[in-house]
Backbone and ligand atoms as CSV (ligand in chain L), in Angstrom:
chain,resi,resn,atom,element,x,y,z
A,1,MET,N,N,71.408,124.080,153.898
A,1,MET,CA,C,70.530,123.109,153.220
A,1,MET,C,C,70.253,123.569,151.795
A,2,ARG,N,N,69.945,124.840,151.706
A,2,ARG,CA,C,69.650,125.402,150.395
A,2,ARG,C,C,70.845,125.257,149.470
A,3,LYS,N,N,72.019,125.547,150.077
A,3,LYS,CA,C,73.272,125.505,149.312
A,3,LYS,C,C,73.534,124.094,148.786
A,4,LEU,N,N,73.290,123.133,149.701
A,4,LEU,CA,C,73.521,121.730,149.339
A,4,LEU,C,C,72.590,121.332,148.194
A,5,HIS,N,N,71.375,121.782,148.329
A,5,HIS,CA,C,70.370,121.483,147.311
A,5,HIS,C,C,70.830,122.004,145.932
A,6,ALA,N,N,71.306,123.241,145.978
A,6,ALA,CA,C,71.761,123.875,144.739
A,6,ALA,C,C,72.952,123.110,144.158
A,7,LEU,N,N,73.833,122.698,145.061
A,7,LEU,CA,C,75.042,121.979,144.641
A,7,LEU,C,C,74.649,120.655,143.972
A,8,LEU,N,N,73.722,119.955,144.658
A,8,LEU,CA,C,73.279,118.663,144.124
A,8,LEU,C,C,72.622,118.852,142.756
A,9,LEU,N,N,71.892,119.919,142.650
A,9,LEU,CA,C,71.198,120.198,141.402
A,9,LEU,C,C,72.195,120.441,140.268
A,10,THR,N,N,73.235,121.206,140.602
A,10,THR,CA,C,74.268,121.502,139.605
A,10,THR,C,C,74.982,120.216,139.202
A,11,LEU,N,N,75.287,119.427,140.246
A,11,LEU,CA,C,75.987,118.165,140.002
A,11,LEU,C,C,75.145,117.268,139.099
A,12,GLY,N,N,73.878,117.181,139.472
A,12,GLY,CA,C,72.948,116.351,138.698
A,12,GLY,C,C,72.874,116.816,137.253
A,13,ALA,N,N,72.832,118.115,137.096
A,13,ALA,CA,C,72.739,118.676,135.743
A,13,ALA,C,C,74.001,118.351,134.955
A,14,ALA,N,N,75.146,118.438,135.649
A,14,ALA,CA,C,76.427,118.171,134.985
A,14,ALA,C,C,76.493,116.717,134.532
A,15,ILE,N,N,76.076,115.821,135.426
A,15,ILE,CA,C,76.106,114.382,135.076
A,15,ILE,C,C,75.142,114.115,133.929
A,16,GLY,N,N,73.969,114.712,134.054
A,16,GLY,CA,C,72.969,114.542,133.004
A,16,GLY,C,C,73.498,115.016,131.665
A,17,LEU,N,N,74.173,116.136,131.695
A,17,LEU,CA,C,74.704,116.727,130.470
A,17,LEU,C,C,75.799,115.825,129.893
A,18,ALA,N,N,76.660,115.332,130.806
A,18,ALA,CA,C,77.756,114.462,130.366
A,18,ALA,C,C,77.189,113.206,129.705
A,19,ALA,N,N,76.160,112.643,130.327
A,19,ALA,CA,C,75.550,111.429,129.796
A,19,ALA,C,C,74.910,111.704,128.438
A,20,PHE,N,N,74.430,112.934,128.326
A,20,PHE,CA,C,73.760,113.301,127.082
A,20,PHE,C,C,74.776,113.546,125.966
A,21,VAL,N,N,75.869,114.191,126.325
A,21,VAL,CA,C,76.881,114.557,125.330
A,21,VAL,C,C,77.659,113.335,124.864
A,22,GLN,N,N,78.036,112.491,125.797
A,22,GLN,CA,C,78.891,111.350,125.484
A,22,GLN,C,C,78.331,110.462,124.369
A,23,PRO,N,N,77.109,109.931,124.535
A,23,PRO,CA,C,76.612,109.013,123.497
A,23,PRO,C,C,76.477,109.700,122.150
A,24,ALA,N,N,76.184,110.967,122.185
A,24,ALA,CA,C,76.021,111.686,120.923
A,24,ALA,C,C,77.327,111.664,120.139
A,25,GLU,N,N,78.432,111.852,120.841
A,25,GLU,CA,C,79.730,111.856,120.164
A,25,GLU,C,C,80.093,110.459,119.696
A,26,LYS,N,N,79.779,109.490,120.533
A,26,LYS,CA,C,80.076,108.104,120.213
A,26,LYS,C,C,79.328,107.706,118.945
A,27,LYS,N,N,78.093,108.127,118.894
A,27,LYS,CA,C,77.239,107.773,117.772
A,27,LYS,C,C,77.844,108.294,116.461
A,28,ARG,N,N,78.397,109.500,116.546
A,28,ARG,CA,C,78.942,110.097,115.344
A,28,ARG,C,C,80.094,109.254,114.798
A,29,VAL,N,N,80.920,108.743,115.705
A,29,VAL,CA,C,82.055,107.900,115.292
A,29,VAL,C,C,81.529,106.605,114.677
A,30,ASP,N,N,80.524,106.027,115.325
A,30,ASP,CA,C,79.961,104.764,114.835
A,30,ASP,C,C,79.445,104.891,113.409
A,31,THR,N,N,78.740,105.954,113.145
A,31,THR,CA,C,78.133,106.071,111.823
A,31,THR,C,C,79.191,106.237,110.748
A,32,MET,N,N,80.388,106.703,111.137
A,32,MET,CA,C,81.452,106.828,110.155
A,32,MET,C,C,82.048,105.472,109.815
A,33,VAL,N,N,81.964,104.562,110.763
A,33,VAL,CA,C,82.578,103.249,110.565
A,33,VAL,C,C,81.624,102.312,109.839
A,34,VAL,N,N,80.352,102.464,110.141
A,34,VAL,CA,C,79.354,101.513,109.647
A,34,VAL,C,C,79.339,101.272,108.135
A,35,PRO,N,N,79.358,102.296,107.287
A,35,PRO,CA,C,79.212,102.012,105.863
A,35,PRO,C,C,80.285,101.059,105.338
A,36,GLU,N,N,81.507,101.255,105.791
A,36,GLU,CA,C,82.631,100.411,105.388
A,36,GLU,C,C,82.374,98.949,105.744
A,37,MET,N,N,81.967,98.750,107.011
A,37,MET,CA,C,81.720,97.404,107.511
A,37,MET,C,C,80.573,96.776,106.739
A,38,ALA,N,N,79.549,97.592,106.483
A,38,ALA,CA,C,78.370,97.075,105.809
A,38,ALA,C,C,78.748,96.528,104.437
A,39,VAL,N,N,79.649,97.220,103.757
A,39,VAL,CA,C,80.075,96.776,102.436
A,39,VAL,C,C,80.830,95.453,102.555
A,40,ALA,N,N,81.756,95.398,103.507
A,40,ALA,CA,C,82.582,94.205,103.679
A,40,ALA,C,C,81.715,93.006,104.063
A,41,ASP,N,N,80.688,93.254,104.882
A,41,ASP,CA,C,79.877,92.152,105.381
A,41,ASP,C,C,78.799,91.702,104.416
A,42,SER,N,N,78.523,92.505,103.402
A,42,SER,CA,C,77.408,92.174,102.538
A,42,SER,C,C,77.744,91.026,101.581
A,43,VAL,N,N,79.046,90.704,101.446
A,43,VAL,CA,C,79.439,89.603,100.577
A,43,VAL,C,C,79.429,88.308,101.385
A,44,LYS,N,N,78.661,87.325,100.932
A,44,LYS,CA,C,78.586,86.040,101.628
A,44,LYS,C,C,79.825,85.205,101.289
A,45,LYS,N,N,80.317,84.488,102.290
A,45,LYS,CA,C,81.538,83.698,102.086
A,45,LYS,C,C,81.214,82.209,102.060
A,46,ASP,N,N,81.879,81.512,101.192
A,46,ASP,CA,C,81.762,80.068,101.116
A,46,ASP,C,C,82.393,79.466,102.383
A,47,PRO,N,N,81.609,78.698,103.173
A,47,PRO,CA,C,82.158,78.202,104.439
A,47,PRO,C,C,83.384,77.286,104.257
A,48,GLU,N,N,83.453,76.610,103.146
A,48,GLU,CA,C,84.553,75.666,102.931
A,48,GLU,C,C,85.883,76.379,102.646
A,49,THR,N,N,85.818,77.414,101.804
A,49,THR,CA,C,87.059,78.063,101.374
A,49,THR,C,C,87.233,79.482,101.896
A,50,GLY,N,N,86.138,80.106,102.305
A,50,GLY,CA,C,86.211,81.511,102.709
A,50,GLY,C,C,86.148,82.463,101.529
A,51,LEU,N,N,86.041,81.908,100.329
A,51,LEU,CA,C,85.956,82.762,99.129
A,51,LEU,C,C,84.547,83.344,98.996
A,52,ALA,N,N,84.460,84.501,98.362
A,52,ALA,CA,C,83.170,85.160,98.171
A,52,ALA,C,C,82.246,84.286,97.320
A,53,ILE,N,N,80.995,84.186,97.737
A,53,ILE,CA,C,80.021,83.382,96.990
A,53,ILE,C,C,79.488,84.197,95.815
A,54,ASP,N,N,79.500,83.555,94.668
A,54,ASP,CA,C,79.213,84.250,93.415
A,54,ASP,C,C,78.954,83.167,92.365
A,55,GLY,N,N,78.372,83.542,91.245
A,55,GLY,CA,C,78.118,82.588,90.170
A,55,GLY,C,C,79.390,81.905,89.670
A,56,GLN,N,N,80.525,82.566,89.821
A,56,GLN,CA,C,81.791,82.013,89.313
A,56,GLN,C,C,82.566,81.234,90.376
A,57,LEU,N,N,81.986,81.127,91.581
A,57,LEU,CA,C,82.754,80.499,92.663
A,57,LEU,C,C,83.219,79.084,92.323
A,58,MET,N,N,82.325,78.278,91.751
A,58,MET,CA,C,82.680,76.886,91.453
A,58,MET,C,C,83.850,76.823,90.479
A,59,LEU,N,N,83.802,77.724,89.503
A,59,LEU,CA,C,84.863,77.783,88.495
A,59,LEU,C,C,86.199,78.129,89.169
A,60,VAL,N,N,86.139,79.111,90.036
A,60,VAL,CA,C,87.352,79.559,90.723
A,60,VAL,C,C,87.874,78.461,91.652
A,61,LYS,N,N,86.948,77.800,92.331
A,61,LYS,CA,C,87.365,76.702,93.212
A,61,LYS,C,C,88.047,75.609,92.397
A,62,ALA,N,N,87.478,75.301,91.255
A,62,ALA,CA,C,88.028,74.228,90.425
A,62,ALA,C,C,89.427,74.573,89.925
A,63,HIS,N,N,89.637,75.824,89.559
A,63,HIS,CA,C,90.928,76.201,88.977
A,63,HIS,C,C,91.956,76.651,90.007
A,64,CYS,N,N,91.503,77.148,91.123
A,64,CYS,CA,C,92.434,77.880,91.991
A,64,CYS,C,C,92.657,77.314,93.376
A,65,THR,N,N,92.004,76.209,93.728
A,65,THR,CA,C,92.204,75.758,95.110
A,65,THR,C,C,92.809,74.356,95.218
A,66,SER,N,N,93.235,73.803,94.074
A,66,SER,CA,C,93.747,72.434,94.172
A,66,SER,C,C,95.217,72.376,94.570
A,67,CYS,N,N,95.970,73.448,94.346
A,67,CYS,CA,C,97.396,73.418,94.688
A,67,CYS,C,C,97.694,74.087,96.024
A,68,HIS,N,N,96.927,75.101,96.342
A,68,HIS,CA,C,97.238,75.833,97.580
A,68,HIS,C,C,95.975,76.325,98.249
A,69,SER,N,N,96.165,76.825,99.443
A,69,SER,CA,C,95.052,77.329,100.229
A,69,SER,C,C,94.397,78.524,99.529
A,70,PRO,N,N,93.079,78.600,99.607
A,70,PRO,CA,C,92.392,79.779,99.055
A,70,PRO,C,C,92.819,81.068,99.776
A,71,LYS,N,N,93.454,80.908,100.928
A,71,LYS,CA,C,93.923,82.102,101.659
A,71,LYS,C,C,94.900,82.911,100.817
A,72,LEU,N,N,95.652,82.219,99.965
A,72,LEU,CA,C,96.593,82.942,99.095
A,72,LEU,C,C,95.844,83.921,98.201
A,73,ILE,N,N,94.615,83.574,97.836
A,73,ILE,CA,C,93.805,84.484,97.021
A,73,ILE,C,C,93.212,85.573,97.914
A,74,ILE,N,N,92.601,85.118,99.018
A,74,ILE,CA,C,91.866,86.043,99.882
A,74,ILE,C,C,92.749,87.147,100.447
A,75,GLN,N,N,93.995,86.806,100.725
A,75,GLN,CA,C,94.849,87.824,101.367
A,75,GLN,C,C,95.486,88.782,100.356
A,76,ASN,N,N,95.252,88.556,99.073
A,76,ASN,CA,C,95.851,89.431,98.070
A,76,ASN,C,C,94.854,90.388,97.441
A,77,ARG,N,N,95.354,91.493,96.947
A,77,ARG,CA,C,94.539,92.468,96.212
A,77,ARG,C,C,95.349,92.877,94.986
A,78,PHE,N,N,94.842,92.516,93.802
A,78,PHE,CA,C,95.524,92.920,92.575
A,78,PHE,C,C,94.518,93.495,91.598
A,79,THR,N,N,95.024,94.274,90.671
A,79,THR,CA,C,94.205,94.735,89.557
A,79,THR,C,C,94.025,93.551,88.611
A,80,ARG,N,N,93.212,93.744,87.567
A,80,ARG,CA,C,93.009,92.687,86.593
A,80,ARG,C,C,94.349,92.263,85.973
A,81,ASP,N,N,95.155,93.261,85.599
A,81,ASP,CA,C,96.472,92.949,85.033
A,81,ASP,C,C,97.356,92.241,86.047
A,82,GLY,N,N,97.241,92.667,87.292
A,82,GLY,CA,C,98.031,92.044,88.362
A,82,GLY,C,C,97.669,90.573,88.521
A,83,TRP,N,N,96.369,90.268,88.522
A,83,TRP,CA,C,95.922,88.875,88.639
A,83,TRP,C,C,96.372,88.064,87.428
A,84,LYS,N,N,96.271,88.698,86.266
A,84,LYS,CA,C,96.674,88.012,85.040
A,84,LYS,C,C,98.159,87.650,85.124
A,85,GLU,N,N,98.941,88.576,85.620
A,85,GLU,CA,C,100.379,88.340,85.776
A,85,GLU,C,C,100.658,87.172,86.716
A,86,LYS,N,N,99.886,87.117,87.830
A,86,LYS,CA,C,100.061,86.017,88.793
A,86,LYS,C,C,99.743,84.685,88.108
A,87,ILE,N,N,98.659,84.688,87.332
A,87,ILE,CA,C,98.263,83.462,86.633
A,87,ILE,C,C,99.362,83.049,85.650
A,88,ARG,N,N,99.861,84.038,84.896
A,88,ARG,CA,C,100.951,83.724,83.951
A,88,ARG,C,C,102.168,83.191,84.688
A,89,TRP,N,N,102.469,83.783,85.823
A,89,TRP,CA,C,103.628,83.341,86.606
A,89,TRP,C,C,103.436,81.894,87.070
A,90,MET,N,N,102.229,81.570,87.536
A,90,MET,CA,C,101.963,80.200,87.982
A,90,MET,C,C,102.002,79.232,86.796
A,91,GLN,N,N,101.563,79.748,85.634
A,91,GLN,CA,C,101.613,78.888,84.444
A,91,GLN,C,C,103.065,78.627,84.031
A,92,ARG,N,N,103.901,79.645,84.129
A,92,ARG,CA,C,105.307,79.502,83.743
A,92,ARG,C,C,106.073,78.624,84.714
A,93,THR,N,N,105.802,78.836,86.016
A,93,THR,CA,C,106.688,78.221,87.009
A,93,THR,C,C,106.055,77.157,87.887
A,94,GLN,N,N,104.724,77.125,87.956
A,94,GLN,CA,C,104.079,76.215,88.917
A,94,GLN,C,C,103.161,75.200,88.251
A,95,LYS,N,N,103.303,75.048,86.946
A,95,LYS,CA,C,102.510,74.061,86.215
A,95,LYS,C,C,101.007,74.320,86.273
A,96,LEU,N,N,100.622,75.573,86.430
A,96,LEU,CA,C,99.197,75.890,86.317
A,96,LEU,C,C,98.818,75.730,84.845
A,97,TRP,N,N,97.666,75.107,84.627
A,97,TRP,CA,C,97.209,74.842,83.265
A,97,TRP,C,C,96.653,76.107,82.597
A,98,ASP,N,N,96.396,75.977,81.307
A,98,ASP,CA,C,95.749,77.048,80.547
A,98,ASP,C,C,94.285,77.108,80.993
A,99,LEU,N,N,93.819,78.269,81.418
A,99,LEU,CA,C,92.441,78.371,81.904
A,99,LEU,C,C,91.437,78.479,80.754
A,100,GLY,N,N,91.946,78.667,79.550
A,100,GLY,CA,C,91.088,78.701,78.373
A,100,GLY,C,C,89.979,79.734,78.476
A,101,GLU,N,N,88.773,79.311,78.116
A,101,GLU,CA,C,87.624,80.229,78.134
A,101,GLU,C,C,87.275,80.687,79.534
A,102,SER,N,N,87.722,79.948,80.528
A,102,SER,CA,C,87.396,80.317,81.908
A,102,SER,C,C,88.187,81.516,82.386
A,103,GLU,N,N,89.320,81.794,81.723
A,103,GLU,CA,C,90.200,82.833,82.261
A,103,GLU,C,C,89.516,84.186,82.481
A,104,PRO,N,N,88.777,84.711,81.453
A,104,PRO,CA,C,88.131,86.014,81.710
A,104,PRO,C,C,87.146,85.969,82.869
A,105,LYS,N,N,86.445,84.841,83.020
A,105,LYS,CA,C,85.459,84.728,84.109
A,105,LYS,C,C,86.155,84.690,85.464
A,106,VAL,N,N,87.268,83.948,85.505
A,106,VAL,CA,C,88.039,83.870,86.749
A,106,VAL,C,C,88.587,85.262,87.088
A,107,LEU,N,N,89.069,85.958,86.071
A,107,LEU,CA,C,89.603,87.309,86.296
A,107,LEU,C,C,88.513,88.272,86.772
A,108,ASP,N,N,87.314,88.162,86.157
A,108,ASP,CA,C,86.187,89.002,86.599
A,108,ASP,C,C,85.965,88.823,88.102
A,109,TYR,N,N,85.938,87.561,88.496
A,109,TYR,CA,C,85.688,87.229,89.899
A,109,TYR,C,C,86.793,87.780,90.797
A,110,LEU,N,N,88.034,87.533,90.387
A,110,LEU,CA,C,89.164,87.959,91.223
A,110,LEU,C,C,89.179,89.469,91.425
A,111,VAL,N,N,88.940,90.207,90.339
A,111,VAL,CA,C,88.987,91.665,90.444
A,111,VAL,C,C,87.805,92.184,91.259
A,112,LYS,N,N,86.650,91.525,91.060
A,112,LYS,CA,C,85.458,91.989,91.767
A,112,LYS,C,C,85.617,91.882,93.286
A,113,TYR,N,N,86.143,90.740,93.747
A,113,TYR,CA,C,86.220,90.533,95.198
A,113,TYR,C,C,87.607,90.750,95.774
A,114,TYR,N,N,88.630,90.590,94.952
A,114,TYR,CA,C,89.997,90.706,95.454
A,114,TYR,C,C,90.805,91.696,94.627
A,115,GLY,N,N,90.103,92.722,94.178
A,115,GLY,CA,C,90.749,93.817,93.470
A,115,GLY,C,C,91.275,94.829,94.470
A,116,PRO,N,N,91.936,95.857,93.968
A,116,PRO,CA,C,92.449,96.889,94.871
A,116,PRO,C,C,91.312,97.433,95.727
A,117,GLU,N,N,91.559,97.610,96.990
A,117,GLU,CA,C,90.519,98.032,97.908
A,117,GLU,C,C,90.036,99.438,97.573
A,118,GLN,N,N,88.722,99.587,97.576
A,118,GLN,CA,C,88.141,100.906,97.372
A,118,GLN,C,C,88.544,101.752,98.565
A,119,LYS,N,N,89.111,102.887,98.276
A,119,LYS,CA,C,89.494,103.750,99.382
A,119,LYS,C,C,88.237,104.410,99.924
A,120,THR,N,N,88.009,104.246,101.221
A,120,THR,CA,C,86.833,104.867,101.803
A,120,THR,C,C,87.146,106.325,102.090
A,121,PHE,N,N,86.097,107.078,102.306
A,121,PHE,CA,C,86.215,108.506,102.548
A,121,PHE,C,C,87.203,108.779,103.684
A,122,ASP,N,N,88.218,109.585,103.389
A,122,ASP,CA,C,89.257,109.819,104.398
A,122,ASP,C,C,89.139,111.188,105.050
A,123,GLY,N,N,88.019,111.830,104.846
A,123,GLY,CA,C,87.812,113.103,105.512
A,123,GLY,C,C,88.209,114.297,104.665
A,124,ARG,N,N,88.854,114.036,103.541
A,124,ARG,CA,C,89.216,115.167,102.687
A,124,ARG,C,C,88.199,115.284,101.569
A,125,ARG,N,N,88.051,116.467,101.069
A,125,ARG,CA,C,87.147,116.635,99.947
A,125,ARG,C,C,87.846,116.119,98.690
A,126,MET,N,N,87.077,115.872,97.660
A,126,MET,CA,C,87.646,115.464,96.383
A,126,MET,C,C,88.425,116.646,95.809
A,127,PRO,N,N,89.504,116.347,95.055
A,127,PRO,CA,C,90.230,117.453,94.436
A,127,PRO,C,C,89.305,118.216,93.485
A,128,LEU,N,N,89.497,119.503,93.390
A,128,LEU,CA,C,88.673,120.310,92.489
A,128,LEU,C,C,89.006,119.963,91.048
A,129,LYS,N,N,87.972,119.990,90.219
A,129,LYS,CA,C,88.199,119.736,88.792
A,129,LYS,C,C,87.947,121.013,88.006
A,130,ASP,N,N,88.535,121.091,86.836
A,130,ASP,CA,C,88.320,122.222,85.926
A,130,ASP,C,C,88.476,123.574,86.619
A,131,VAL,N,N,89.556,123.718,87.326
A,131,VAL,CA,C,89.780,124.989,88.015
A,131,VAL,C,C,90.339,125.994,87.014
A,132,LYS,N,N,89.763,127.162,87.009
A,132,LYS,CA,C,90.330,128.221,86.155
A,132,LYS,C,C,91.233,129.087,87.026
A,133,TRP,N,N,92.499,128.862,86.874
A,133,TRP,CA,C,93.438,129.616,87.710
A,133,TRP,C,C,93.623,131.007,87.135
A,134,TYR,N,N,93.899,131.934,87.996
A,134,TYR,CA,C,94.205,133.287,87.523
A,134,TYR,C,C,95.396,133.796,88.310
A,135,GLU,N,N,96.115,134.718,87.714
A,135,GLU,CA,C,97.302,135.243,88.382
A,135,GLU,C,C,96.934,136.338,89.357
A,136,LEU,N,N,97.540,136.276,90.489
A,136,LEU,CA,C,97.338,137.351,91.458
A,136,LEU,C,C,98.200,138.522,91.024
A,137,LYS,N,N,97.587,139.665,90.921
A,137,LYS,CA,C,98.364,140.832,90.491
A,137,LYS,C,C,98.888,141.563,91.718
A,138,SER,N,N,100.181,141.810,91.722
A,138,SER,CA,C,100.715,142.561,92.859
A,138,SER,C,C,100.715,144.052,92.495
A,139,LYS,N,N,100.401,144.832,93.483
A,139,LYS,CA,C,100.279,146.268,93.205
A,139,LYS,C,C,101.642,146.922,93.153
L,1,HEC,C1,C,99.095,73.976,89.539
L,1,HEC,C2,C,99.072,74.489,90.862
L,1,HEC,C3,C,98.415,75.834,91.086
L,1,HEC,C4,C,97.154,76.206,90.738
L,1,HEC,C5,C,96.089,75.378,90.068
L,1,HEC,C6,C,97.012,77.579,91.148
L,1,HEC,N1,N,98.136,78.008,91.776
L,1,HEC,FE1,FE,98.418,79.792,92.693
L,1,HEC,N2,N,100.255,79.229,93.248
L,1,HEC,C7,C,100.829,78.001,93.028
L,1,HEC,C8,C,102.086,77.924,93.728
L,1,HEC,C9,C,102.995,76.718,93.754
L,1,HEC,C10,C,102.270,79.147,94.362
L,1,HEC,C11,C,103.393,79.579,95.279
L,1,HEC,C12,C,102.962,79.197,96.652
L,1,HEC,C13,C,103.876,79.700,97.687
L,1,HEC,O1,O,104.596,80.662,97.468
L,1,HEC,O2,O,103.826,79.113,98.780
L,1,HEC,C14,C,101.088,79.945,94.055
L,1,HEC,C15,C,100.891,81.222,94.524
L,1,HEC,C16,C,99.756,81.948,94.340
L,1,HEC,C17,C,99.543,83.278,94.833
L,1,HEC,C18,C,100.515,84.097,95.649
L,1,HEC,C19,C,101.388,84.834,94.668
L,1,HEC,C20,C,102.287,85.794,95.342
L,1,HEC,O3,O,102.853,86.609,94.624
L,1,HEC,O4,O,102.441,85.755,96.564
L,1,HEC,C21,C,98.319,83.671,94.423
L,1,HEC,C22,C,97.650,84.983,94.711
L,1,HEC,C23,C,97.747,82.570,93.695
L,1,HEC,N3,N,98.637,81.535,93.646
L,1,HEC,C24,C,96.497,82.602,93.121
L,1,HEC,C25,C,95.995,81.573,92.335
L,1,HEC,C26,C,94.783,81.678,91.559
L,1,HEC,C27,C,93.892,82.898,91.502
L,1,HEC,C28,C,94.612,80.504,90.926
L,1,HEC,C29,C,93.523,80.135,89.959
L,1,HEC,C30,C,93.529,80.853,88.718
L,1,HEC,C31,C,95.726,79.642,91.309
L,1,HEC,N4,N,96.546,80.337,92.149
L,1,HEC,C32,C,95.886,78.338,90.917
L,1,HEC,C33,C,100.290,76.967,92.311
L,1,HEC,C34,C,99.021,76.960,91.770
């Protein structure tokens, strides 16, 4: 009886410990994922087009959604020069009009929401800066 009691106690302790350890590890993984998601979710989307809601949204909708789906914008990531190149290409080959004074504003918007993705922390430290290297002297 005593032995059984001891066994049950050990078992109980083991289960208790497992239950205690498991969520703690899970939590650690969750907190690593959360900041990324929080950033992605903090931008409100226009229900009609799926484009990010911003002061320039109407301008972008007017210039950029009459020929094709806004998905073509949403699924792409370009630098400012990259977006400018796409616009020039559409102007050369797809009869896109001159955006005039709107062009810089449209570009601001595109780069802000559809620019190259910010690389999130990948677990490595930042490269060292201003390292003063020295030669190892062999004896
Ligand atoms: C006059 C019509 C027209 C307008 C207006 C227009 N586009 Fe396009 N765009 C096109 C066509 C046509 C394509 C090629 C579609 C395809 O490949 O199916 C295209 C393709 C694209 C692509 C995909 C390019 C690639 O390399 O895959 C992007 C991104 C894009 N447009 C963004 C924009 C943005 C941003 C605007 C607003 C500044 C805009 N478009 C306005 C006609 C237009």
